[in-house]
RODO-2510 file (C-alpha; in nm, 4 decimals, decimal comma):
residues 171
     n   res          X          Y          Z
     1     m     0,0000     0,0000     0,0000
     2     d     0,1325     0,3407    -0,0946
     3     d     0,2028     0,5840     0,1854
     4     p    -0,0395     0,8780     0,1441
     5     f     0,2138     1,1083     0,3163
     6     p     0,5576     1,0118     0,1867
     7     l     0,8555     1,1797     0,3484
     8     d     1,0837     1,3729     0,1208
     9     p     1,4370     1,2705     0,2274
    10     a     1,5775     1,6036     0,1048
    11     p     1,3137     1,8761     0,1377
    12     k     1,3798     2,1757    -0,0810
    13     t     1,3077     2,5314     0,0161
    14     s     1,2023     2,7330    -0,2835
    15     l     1,3868     3,0576    -0,3335
    16     g     1,1567     3,1804    -0,6060
    17     n     1,3905     3,0642    -0,8832
    18     g     1,3213     2,6916    -0,8557
    19     a     1,6517     2,6223    -0,6846
    20     g     1,6952     2,4838    -0,3367
    21     p     1,9383     2,6344    -0,0855
    22     r     2,2342     2,4234    -0,1989
    23     d     2,1738     2,5075    -0,5624
    24     a     2,1377     2,8760    -0,4778
    25     i     2,4687     2,8768    -0,2899
    26     a     2,6440     2,6915    -0,5718
    27     n     2,5038     2,9376    -0,8273
    28     a     2,6063     3,2342    -0,6132
    29     r     2,9584     3,0915    -0,5723
    30     r     2,9947     3,0680    -0,9494
    31     a     2,8526     3,4158    -1,0067
    32     l     3,0715     3,5718    -0,7366
    33     a     3,4003     3,4026    -0,8358
    34     p     3,5002     3,6893    -1,0717
    35     v     3,4072     3,9392    -0,7978
    36     q     3,6518     3,7709    -0,5605
    37     v     3,9232     3,7877    -0,8279
    38     s     3,8443     4,1556    -0,8885
    39     l     3,8637     4,2438    -0,5184
    40     a     4,1918     4,0520    -0,4830
    41     g     4,3255     4,2367    -0,7882
    42     a     4,2411     4,5668    -0,6170
    43     g     4,4525     4,4668    -0,3158
    44     f     4,1860     4,3270    -0,0842
    45     y     4,2029     3,9928     0,0911
    46     a     3,8672     3,8663    -0,0329
    47     y     3,7121     3,5429     0,0861
    48     g     3,3850     3,3574     0,0433
    49     t     3,1564     3,2950     0,3382
    50     l     2,7932     3,2486     0,4336
    51     d     2,6333     3,5555     0,5888
    52     d     2,3808     3,5639     0,8734
    53     q     2,0969     3,4982     0,6257
    54     h     2,2667     3,1925     0,4715
    55     r     2,3620     3,3758     0,1496
    56     w     2,6968     3,3200    -0,0173
    57     t     2,8988     3,6390     0,0181
    58     i     3,2377     3,7574    -0,0930
    59     a     3,3756     3,9552     0,1993
    60     a     3,6840     4,1688     0,2455
    61     d     3,8190     4,3739     0,5332
    62     d     4,0124     4,6955     0,4972
    63     e     4,1385     4,9585     0,7380
    64     a     3,8579     5,1827     0,6120
    65     g     3,5830     4,9250     0,6621
    66     r     3,4210     4,5998     0,5631
    67     i     3,3011     4,4959     0,2193
    68     d     3,0316     4,2382     0,1406
    69     v     2,9198     4,1459    -0,2114
    70     r     2,6197     3,9213    -0,2752
    71     v     2,4063     3,8184    -0,5682
    72     g     2,0993     4,0399    -0,5821
    73     g     1,7873     4,0299    -0,7935
    74     d     1,9245     4,2427    -1,0766
    75     g     2,2976     4,2480    -1,0113
    76     f     2,5622     4,2372    -0,7431
    77     e     2,4726     4,3944    -0,4096
    78     v     2,7825     4,5779    -0,2870
    79     e     2,7787     4,6872     0,0767
    80     l     3,0525     4,8849     0,2492
    81     a     3,0389     4,9298     0,6269
    82     a     3,2467     5,1029     0,8926
    83     s     3,2165     5,1929     1,2581
    84     s     3,3940     5,4126     1,5082
    85     p     3,4533     5,2043     1,8182
    86     g     3,4301     5,3672     2,1566
    87     l     3,3026     5,7104     2,0575
    88     y     3,2888     5,8175     2,4231
    89     v     3,5514     5,5821     2,5657
    90     e     3,7542     5,8808     2,6920
    91     e     3,4697     5,9887     2,9212
    92     e     3,5669     5,8829     3,2734
    93     n     3,2297     5,9452     3,4360
    94     e     3,0250     5,6326     3,3570
    95     f     2,6896     5,8085     3,4040
    96     r     2,7904     6,0871     3,1639
    97     r     2,9272     5,8339     2,9111
    98     r     2,5991     5,6387     2,9167
    99     a     2,4023     5,9634     2,8778
   100     l     2,6150     6,0680     2,5785
   101     e     2,5684     5,7250     2,4204
   102     r     2,1922     5,7487     2,4737
   103     l     2,1867     6,0925     2,3143
   104     a     2,3854     5,9562     2,0190
   105     r     2,1373     5,6674     1,9761
   106     m     1,8540     5,9224     1,9639
   107     t     2,0366     6,1657     1,7339
   108     i     2,1669     5,9265     1,4687
   109     p     1,8229     5,8385     1,3200
   110     n     1,7457     6,2103     1,2855
   111     v     2,0777     6,2702     1,1099
   112     a     2,0069     5,9751     0,8808
   113     r     1,6588     6,1036     0,7909
   114     g     1,7703     6,4605     0,7360
   115     f     2,1114     6,4358     0,5754
   116     l     2,1797     6,0953     0,4230
   117     q     2,1123     5,9761     0,0710
   118     p     1,8996     5,6649     0,0048
   119     h     2,2056     5,4389    -0,0363
   120     q     2,3548     5,5560     0,2959
   121     t     2,2550     5,4421     0,6449
   122     a     2,3763     5,5244     0,9945
   123     s     2,3114     5,3586     1,3284
   124     w     2,4549     5,3078     1,6749
   125     d     2,6679     4,9943     1,7060
   126     e     2,6126     4,8402     2,0495
   127     t     2,9135     4,6104     2,0157
   128     d     3,1609     4,8831     1,9159
   129     r     2,9767     5,1472     2,1227
   130     g     3,0036     5,3972     1,8417
   131     v     2,8612     5,5205     1,5134
   132     a     2,8181     5,2686     1,2310
   133     v     2,7550     5,3580     0,8662
   134     r     2,6785     5,1618     0,5487
   135     l     2,6779     5,2293     0,1782
   136     r     2,4737     5,0032    -0,0515
   137     y     2,5062     4,9818    -0,4275
   138     e     2,3881     4,7458    -0,6964
   139     l     2,6126     4,6792    -0,9941
   140     p     2,5058     4,4895    -1,3066
   141     f     2,6256     4,1307    -1,3348
   142     t     2,8306     4,2368    -1,6384
   143     r     3,0527     4,4528    -1,4127
   144     a     3,1961     4,1703    -1,1987
   145     a     3,5503     4,2560    -1,3079
   146     d     3,5007     4,6203    -1,1993
   147     v     3,3898     4,5532    -0,8402
   148     g     3,7402     4,5888    -0,6884
   149     r     3,8022     4,9250    -0,8542
   150     f     3,4484     5,0396    -0,7702
   151     v     3,4971     4,9568    -0,4007
   152     r     3,8343     5,1381    -0,3921
   153     e     3,6642     5,4468    -0,5383
   154     k     3,3826     5,4344    -0,2801
   155     l     3,5936     5,3852     0,0355
   156     p     3,6599     5,7625     0,0687
   157     e     3,2820     5,8195     0,0654
   158     l     3,2482     5,5652     0,3477
   159     e     3,5136     5,7428     0,5545
   160     q     3,3553     6,0842     0,4883
   161     l     3,0125     5,9543     0,5846
   162     l     3,1426     5,8111     0,9128
   163     s     3,3226     6,1351     0,9925
   164     f     3,0148     6,3433     0,9050
   165     v     2,7797     6,1401     1,1250
   166     e     3,0289     6,1442     1,4139
   167     t     3,0537     6,5227     1,3834
   168     q     2,6754     6,5617     1,3888
   169     v     2,6460     6,3378     1,6953
   170     a     2,9344     6,4896     1,8862
   171     t     2,8197     6,8508     1,8533
***
Protein backbone atom coordinates (compact mmCIF):
# COMPACT_ATOMS: atom_id res chain seq x y z
CA UNK A 1 0.00 0.00 0.00
CA UNK A 2 1.33 3.41 -0.95
CA UNK A 3 2.03 5.84 1.85
CA UNK A 4 -0.40 8.78 1.44
CA UNK A 5 2.14 11.08 3.16
CA UNK A 6 5.58 10.12 1.87
CA UNK A 7 8.55 11.80 3.48
CA UNK A 8 10.84 13.73 1.21
CA UNK A 9 14.37 12.71 2.27
CA UNK A 10 15.77 16.04 1.05
CA UNK A 11 13.14 18.76 1.38
CA UNK A 12 13.80 21.76 -0.81
CA UNK A 13 13.08 25.31 0.16
CA UNK A 14 12.02 27.33 -2.84
CA UNK A 15 13.87 30.58 -3.33
CA UNK A 16 11.57 31.80 -6.06
CA UNK A 17 13.90 30.64 -8.83
CA UNK A 18 13.21 26.92 -8.56
CA UNK A 19 16.52 26.22 -6.85
CA UNK A 20 16.95 24.84 -3.37
CA UNK A 21 19.38 26.34 -0.86
CA UNK A 22 22.34 24.23 -1.99
CA UNK A 23 21.74 25.07 -5.62
CA UNK A 24 21.38 28.76 -4.78
CA UNK A 25 24.69 28.77 -2.90
CA UNK A 26 26.44 26.92 -5.72
CA UNK A 27 25.04 29.38 -8.27
CA UNK A 28 26.06 32.34 -6.13
CA UNK A 29 29.58 30.91 -5.72
CA UNK A 30 29.95 30.68 -9.49
CA UNK A 31 28.53 34.16 -10.07
CA UNK A 32 30.71 35.72 -7.37
CA UNK A 33 34.00 34.03 -8.36
CA UNK A 34 35.00 36.89 -10.72
CA UNK A 35 34.07 39.39 -7.98
CA UNK A 36 36.52 37.71 -5.61
CA UNK A 37 39.23 37.88 -8.28
CA UNK A 38 38.44 41.56 -8.89
CA UNK A 39 38.64 42.44 -5.18
CA UNK A 40 41.92 40.52 -4.83
CA UNK A 41 43.25 42.37 -7.88
CA UNK A 42 42.41 45.67 -6.17
CA UNK A 43 44.52 44.67 -3.16
CA UNK A 44 41.86 43.27 -0.84
CA UNK A 45 42.03 39.93 0.91
CA UNK A 46 38.67 38.66 -0.33
CA UNK A 47 37.12 35.43 0.86
CA UNK A 48 33.85 33.57 0.43
CA UNK A 49 31.56 32.95 3.38
CA UNK A 50 27.93 32.49 4.34
CA UNK A 51 26.33 35.56 5.89
CA UNK A 52 23.81 35.64 8.73
CA UNK A 53 20.97 34.98 6.26
CA UNK A 54 22.67 31.92 4.71
CA UNK A 55 23.62 33.76 1.50
CA UNK A 56 26.97 33.20 -0.17
CA UNK A 57 28.99 36.39 0.18
CA UNK A 58 32.38 37.57 -0.93
CA UNK A 59 33.76 39.55 1.99
CA UNK A 60 36.84 41.69 2.45
CA UNK A 61 38.19 43.74 5.33
CA UNK A 62 40.12 46.95 4.97
CA UNK A 63 41.38 49.59 7.38
CA UNK A 64 38.58 51.83 6.12
CA UNK A 65 35.83 49.25 6.62
CA UNK A 66 34.21 46.00 5.63
CA UNK A 67 33.01 44.96 2.19
CA UNK A 68 30.32 42.38 1.41
CA UNK A 69 29.20 41.46 -2.11
CA UNK A 70 26.20 39.21 -2.75
CA UNK A 71 24.06 38.18 -5.68
CA UNK A 72 20.99 40.40 -5.82
CA UNK A 73 17.87 40.30 -7.94
CA UNK A 74 19.24 42.43 -10.77
CA UNK A 75 22.98 42.48 -10.11
CA UNK A 76 25.62 42.37 -7.43
CA UNK A 77 24.73 43.94 -4.10
CA UNK A 78 27.82 45.78 -2.87
CA UNK A 79 27.79 46.87 0.77
CA UNK A 80 30.52 48.85 2.49
CA UNK A 81 30.39 49.30 6.27
CA UNK A 82 32.47 51.03 8.93
CA UNK A 83 32.17 51.93 12.58
CA UNK A 84 33.94 54.13 15.08
CA UNK A 85 34.53 52.04 18.18
CA UNK A 86 34.30 53.67 21.57
CA UNK A 87 33.03 57.10 20.58
CA UNK A 88 32.89 58.17 24.23
CA UNK A 89 35.51 55.82 25.66
CA UNK A 90 37.54 58.81 26.92
CA UNK A 91 34.70 59.89 29.21
CA UNK A 92 35.67 58.83 32.73
CA UNK A 93 32.30 59.45 34.36
CA UNK A 94 30.25 56.33 33.57
CA UNK A 95 26.90 58.09 34.04
CA UNK A 96 27.90 60.87 31.64
CA UNK A 97 29.27 58.34 29.11
CA UNK A 98 25.99 56.39 29.17
CA UNK A 99 24.02 59.63 28.78
CA UNK A 100 26.15 60.68 25.79
CA UNK A 101 25.68 57.25 24.20
CA UNK A 102 21.92 57.49 24.74
CA UNK A 103 21.87 60.93 23.14
CA UNK A 104 23.85 59.56 20.19
CA UNK A 105 21.37 56.67 19.76
CA UNK A 106 18.54 59.22 19.64
CA UNK A 107 20.37 61.66 17.34
CA UNK A 108 21.67 59.27 14.69
CA UNK A 109 18.23 58.39 13.20
CA UNK A 110 17.46 62.10 12.86
CA UNK A 111 20.78 62.70 11.10
CA UNK A 112 20.07 59.75 8.81
CA UNK A 113 16.59 61.04 7.91
CA UNK A 114 17.70 64.60 7.36
CA UNK A 115 21.11 64.36 5.75
CA UNK A 116 21.80 60.95 4.23
CA UNK A 117 21.12 59.76 0.71
CA UNK A 118 19.00 56.65 0.05
CA UNK A 119 22.06 54.39 -0.36
CA UNK A 120 23.55 55.56 2.96
CA UNK A 121 22.55 54.42 6.45
CA UNK A 122 23.76 55.24 9.95
CA UNK A 123 23.11 53.59 13.28
CA UNK A 124 24.55 53.08 16.75
CA UNK A 125 26.68 49.94 17.06
CA UNK A 126 26.13 48.40 20.50
CA UNK A 127 29.13 46.10 20.16
CA UNK A 128 31.61 48.83 19.16
CA UNK A 129 29.77 51.47 21.23
CA UNK A 130 30.04 53.97 18.42
CA UNK A 131 28.61 55.20 15.13
CA UNK A 132 28.18 52.69 12.31
CA UNK A 133 27.55 53.58 8.66
CA UNK A 134 26.78 51.62 5.49
CA UNK A 135 26.78 52.29 1.78
CA UNK A 136 24.74 50.03 -0.51
CA UNK A 137 25.06 49.82 -4.27
CA UNK A 138 23.88 47.46 -6.96
CA UNK A 139 26.13 46.79 -9.94
CA UNK A 140 25.06 44.89 -13.07
CA UNK A 141 26.26 41.31 -13.35
CA UNK A 142 28.31 42.37 -16.38
CA UNK A 143 30.53 44.53 -14.13
CA UNK A 144 31.96 41.70 -11.99
CA UNK A 145 35.50 42.56 -13.08
CA UNK A 146 35.01 46.20 -11.99
CA UNK A 147 33.90 45.53 -8.40
CA UNK A 148 37.40 45.89 -6.88
CA UNK A 149 38.02 49.25 -8.54
CA UNK A 150 34.48 50.40 -7.70
CA UNK A 151 34.97 49.57 -4.01
CA UNK A 152 38.34 51.38 -3.92
CA UNK A 153 36.64 54.47 -5.38
CA UNK A 154 33.83 54.34 -2.80
CA UNK A 155 35.94 53.85 0.35
CA UNK A 156 36.60 57.62 0.69
CA UNK A 157 32.82 58.19 0.65
CA UNK A 158 32.48 55.65 3.48
CA UNK A 159 35.14 57.43 5.54
CA UNK A 160 33.55 60.84 4.88
CA UNK A 161 30.12 59.54 5.85
CA UNK A 162 31.43 58.11 9.13
CA UNK A 163 33.23 61.35 9.93
CA UNK A 164 30.15 63.43 9.05
CA UNK A 165 27.80 61.40 11.25
CA UNK A 166 30.29 61.44 14.14
CA UNK A 167 30.54 65.23 13.83
CA UNK A 168 26.75 65.62 13.89
CA UNK A 169 26.46 63.38 16.95
CA UNK A 170 29.34 64.90 18.86
CA UNK A 171 28.20 68.51 18.53
